[in-house]
C-alpha positions in Angstrom: -82.7 235.6 149.9 -86.6 237.0 149.5 -89.3 235.0 150.9 -91.5 235.1 147.7 -88.5 233.1 146.1 -87.4 230.5 149.2 -90.8 229.2 149.8 -91.3 227.8 146.3 -87.8 226.9 146.0 -88.3 224.9 149.7 -91.4 223.5 148.2 -89.7 222.3 145.4 -87.0 220.8 147.5 -89.6 219.0 149.8 -91.4 217.5 146.9 -87.8 216.1 145.3 -87.2 214.8 148.6 -90.3 213.1 149.0 -90.1 211.5 145.8 -86.4 210.5 145.9 -87.8 208.7 149.3 -90.3 206.8 147.4 -88.0 205.9 144.6 -86.0 204.4 147.2 -88.6 202.4 148.8 -90.4 201.5 145.5 -86.6 200.4 144.3 -86.4 198.3 147.4 -89.9 196.6 146.7 -89.0 195.3 143.3 -85.7 193.8 144.2 -87.4 192.0 147.4 -90.1 190.8 144.8 -87.6 189.7 142.3 -85.7 187.6 144.9 -88.9 186.3 146.5 -89.7 185.3 142.8 -86.2 183.7 142.1 -86.5 181.9 145.4 -89.8 180.4 144.9 -88.4 178.9 141.4 -85.6 177.5 142.9 -88.0 175.7 146.0 -90.0 174.3 143.1 -86.5 172.7 141.4 -85.4 175.3 138.7 -82.1 176.9 138.8 -81.3 180.6 137.8 -78.0 181.8 137.0 -77.3 185.5 136.3 -74.9 188.6 136.8 -75.8 191.1 139.5 -79.5 192.5 139.5 -79.7 196.0 138.5 -82.3 198.4 139.6 -81.8 201.8 138.4 -83.2 204.5 136.2 -83.8 207.5 138.6 -85.6 210.1 138.3 -87.5 208.9 135.3 -88.2 205.2 135.3 -87.7 201.8 137.4 -85.2 199.9 135.1 -84.4 196.0 135.9 -81.7 194.5 134.1 -79.6 191.4 134.3 -77.2 189.9 131.7 -76.2 186.3 131.1 -79.3 184.8 132.2 -79.6 181.0 132.3 -82.7 179.1 133.7 -82.9 175.6 134.1 -85.8 173.5 134.4 -86.2 170.2 136.7 -86.8 167.0 134.6 -90.4 166.6 135.8 -91.1 169.8 134.1 -89.4 168.8 130.8 -85.6 169.7 131.7 -85.6 172.6 129.4 -82.7 175.3 129.3 -83.5 178.9 128.6 -80.6 181.3 128.0 -80.4 185.2 127.3 -77.7 187.2 126.7 -79.4 190.2 128.1 -82.7 191.3 130.1 -84.3 194.6 130.8 -87.7 195.9 131.8 -88.6 199.4 132.3 -91.7 201.0 134.2 -92.8 204.3 134.8 -92.8 205.4 138.7 -96.8 206.2 138.6 -97.6 202.3 136.8 -96.2 199.2 137.8 -99.2 197.6 136.0 -97.4 198.3 132.7 -93.9 197.2 131.9 -92.0 197.4 128.8 -89.1 194.3 128.5 -86.3 194.5 126.0 -84.2 191.1 125.4 -80.6 190.9 123.9 -79.6 190.0 120.8 -79.7 186.3 121.4 -82.1 184.0 122.9 -81.2 180.1 123.2 -83.6 177.5 124.5 -82.9 173.6 124.8 -84.6 170.8 125.5 -83.1 167.2 125.4 -80.3 168.5 123.5 -82.9 169.9 120.5 -83.6 173.8 120.4 -83.6 177.0 119.0 -81.0 180.0 118.7 -82.8 183.1 118.0 -81.1 186.0 117.2 -82.4 189.7 116.4 -81.7 193.4 116.1 -84.7 194.5 118.3 -86.8 192.4 120.2 -89.4 194.7 122.7 -92.5 193.4 124.6 -95.0 195.5 126.4 -96.8 193.7 129.1 -99.7 195.3 131.2 -102.4 193.5 133.6 -104.3 194.1 136.9 -104.4 192.2 140.0 -101.9 189.5 138.7 -103.4 188.8 135.6 -101.8 189.8 132.7 -104.8 191.8 130.3 -102.6 193.2 127.1 -99.4 191.9 125.4 -97.5 193.3 123.0 -94.4 192.3 120.8 -92.2 193.9 118.1 -88.9 192.0 116.8 -86.6 193.1 113.9 -84.4 191.0 111.7 -85.2 187.9 113.5 -82.8 184.8 112.7 -83.6 181.6 113.6 -80.8 178.4 113.7 -81.4 174.9 114.9 -79.5 173.7 117.8 -79.2 170.2 117.7 -80.6 168.3 114.7 -84.1 169.2 115.0 -85.0 171.0 111.3 -86.1 174.8 111.2 -88.7 175.8 108.4 -88.3 179.7 109.0 -84.8 181.0 109.0 -85.6 184.6 108.9 -88.1 187.2 109.7 -88.0 190.7 108.8 -90.6 192.2 111.3 -92.8 190.5 113.8 -95.6 192.5 115.2 -97.9 190.9 118.1 -100.8 192.5 120.2 -103.0 190.5 122.5 -105.7 191.8 124.9 -108.5 190.6 126.9 -112.1 192.1 126.8 -114.7 192.7 129.4 -116.3 189.5 128.4 -113.0 187.7 129.2 -112.0 186.8 125.3 -108.7 187.2 123.9 -108.5 189.2 120.6 -105.1 188.5 119.2 -103.4 190.3 116.1 -100.4 188.8 114.4 -98.5 190.5 111.5 -95.1 188.8 109.9 -93.3 190.4 106.9 -90.5 188.9 104.9 -90.5 185.3 106.1 -87.6 183.0 104.9 -88.2 179.6 104.6 -85.9 176.9 104.7 -86.2 175.4 101.1 -84.8 171.9 102.0 -87.5 171.6 104.6 -90.7 172.3 102.8 -92.2 170.0 100.0 -90.4 170.6 96.9 -93.8 171.0 94.8 -94.9 173.7 97.3 -91.7 175.5 96.7 -91.7 175.2 93.2 -95.5 176.5 93.1 -94.8 179.2 95.4 -91.5 179.9 96.1 -89.5 180.2 99.8 -90.3 183.6 100.6 -93.6 185.0 102.2 -94.1 188.4 101.7 -96.4 189.0 104.4 -98.8 187.3 106.9 -101.6 188.8 108.8 -103.9 187.4 111.1 -106.6 188.8 113.5 -108.5 186.3 115.8 -110.4 186.0 118.9 -110.5 183.1 121.3 -113.5 183.0 123.7 -113.4 181.4 127.1 -109.8 182.6 127.6 -109.8 182.3 131.2 -110.6 178.9 131.1 -107.9 178.1 128.9 -105.7 180.1 130.9 -106.4 178.5 134.0 -106.5 175.0 132.9 -104.2 174.9 129.9 -106.3 172.5 128.5 -108.0 172.5 124.8 -110.3 169.9 126.4 -111.5 172.0 129.1 -111.6 174.7 127.2 -113.7 173.1 124.2 -116.3 171.6 127.2 -116.7 175.4 128.2 -117.8 176.4 125.0 -114.4 178.0 123.4 -114.4 178.9 120.1 -111.8 180.2 117.8 -113.0 183.0 115.5 -110.6 184.5 112.6 -112.1 187.6 111.7 -109.1 188.6 109.0 -106.4 186.4 107.6 -104.1 187.3 104.4 -101.0 185.4 103.1 -98.6 186.5 100.1 -96.6 183.7 99.2 -95.7 183.8 95.6 -98.7 182.9 93.5 -100.7 182.1 96.7 -102.7 185.6 97.6 -105.4 184.1 99.8 -107.6 185.9 102.4 -109.7 184.1 105.4 -112.2 184.5 107.5 -114.5 181.8 109.5 -115.0 180.4 112.9 -113.8 177.0 114.6 -114.3 174.9 117.9 -114.2 171.2 118.8 -116.7 168.7 118.8 -117.8 166.3 121.4 -114.8 163.9 120.4 -112.6 167.0 120.6 -112.3 167.1 116.7 -111.9 170.6 114.8 -114.9 171.6 113.6 -116.2 174.7 111.5 -115.8 176.6 108.5 -113.3 179.1 107.0 -114.1 180.8 104.2 -111.2 181.2 101.7 -110.5 184.1 99.3 -108.0 183.1 96.6 -106.9 184.9 93.6 -105.3 182.0 91.7 -107.1 178.7 93.1 -106.1 176.7 90.1 -102.4 177.4 91.6 -103.0 176.3 94.5 -105.1 172.8 93.6 -102.5 171.9 91.4 -99.8 172.1 94.0 -102.1 170.4 96.3 -102.5 167.4 93.9 -98.6 167.0 92.6 -97.5 167.1 96.3 -99.9 164.3 96.9 -101.9 166.1 99.5 -104.8 165.1 97.3 -105.6 161.6 96.3 -105.6 160.8 92.4 -109.6 160.1 92.5 -110.2 163.9 93.9 -108.1 166.0 91.5 -110.8 166.0 89.0 -113.2 167.4 91.4 -111.0 169.8 93.2 -110.4 171.2 89.8 -113.7 171.8 89.0 -114.3 173.3 92.6 -111.6 175.8 91.7 -112.6 176.6 88.1 -116.8 177.0 88.9 -116.5 178.5 92.5 -118.1 182.3 92.9 -115.4 185.2 92.0 -114.7 188.4 92.7 -112.5 191.3 92.6 -111.3 189.7 96.0 -110.6 186.1 94.7 -112.3 182.8 94.3 -114.5 182.1 97.2 -113.8 178.7 98.3 -115.2 177.0 102.0 -112.6 175.1 103.9 -114.7 173.0 106.6 -114.2 170.6 109.2 -117.1 168.5 110.3 -117.8 164.8 111.7 -113.7 163.9 111.5 -113.7 165.2 108.0 -111.9 168.1 106.3 -113.7 169.5 103.2 -112.1 171.9 100.3 -115.4 172.9 99.2 -117.5 169.7 98.6 -114.4 167.6 98.1 -113.0 165.3 101.1 -109.4 166.2 101.4 -108.6 163.5 105.0 -109.6 163.2 108.1 -108.9 165.0 111.7 -108.5 163.3 114.9 -109.0 164.6 118.8 -106.3 167.3 119.2 -107.0 167.1 123.0 -107.9 165.1 126.0 
């Protein structure tokens, strides 16, 4: 073979050999990490059952998969049981900070004899981070069906599509965007008046919001600590299409010194009279407030986007326009 062909071929073989050696080494590190994580969970009192762990995907990616995964928590941590009929996580050879996770078609979660069984055609999650801290999460789920395990009621039985994205910015705030399409409600679990007014099918629900002081909330998992650090919930965009209820919203919420909700959400409702009628007929509004509430719906500013009505929380009270709907208590320690 001429040297002009042999040298490039030799170089390709060397690169391929080095890459293969790296892949084998990285695979062993992945197996070691997973086994160390499982050992730490077992030492903490959890139990994990699964079939053999498989790590493959050569040469294009790393693929970690297992089937019939069952994880049980100790009683001190709630005694819950999580069952996955399949699990797979994929990463590119050059980027272990980003994993694409796929779940099987059935996920079961139970605690104290009660729980949920989730069945889906496709459930995929994207997780990326740096230095052991998750910075971005995305998920896409289609044709989700929800069933009760035990006697616990289920308010939602089907979701045609669910999309979620969440990411932290340089300031540490967490920005989250959620969209649900084709949400089927369990008619027997919702108020008959609401079902009669709006139906049992939500065409679409969208929410775009930001949670400030996210590192504090993630670290403590305590709303009181988060509130004392100045945490705020900012609703940038919200939309729901539920029968006659077609509403957009935006606003900002937090917790006051007594850890009660405080803030204001601006609602834009296309048919406010229908909403008010449903609230009155369902008993959510007292008879003495019904007249004032109807007046609010009829006299509030109107535009092509709908009727603008503020929903505010202050001093432990909930107000729809100027009408007090009820009270709220502390929601955190």
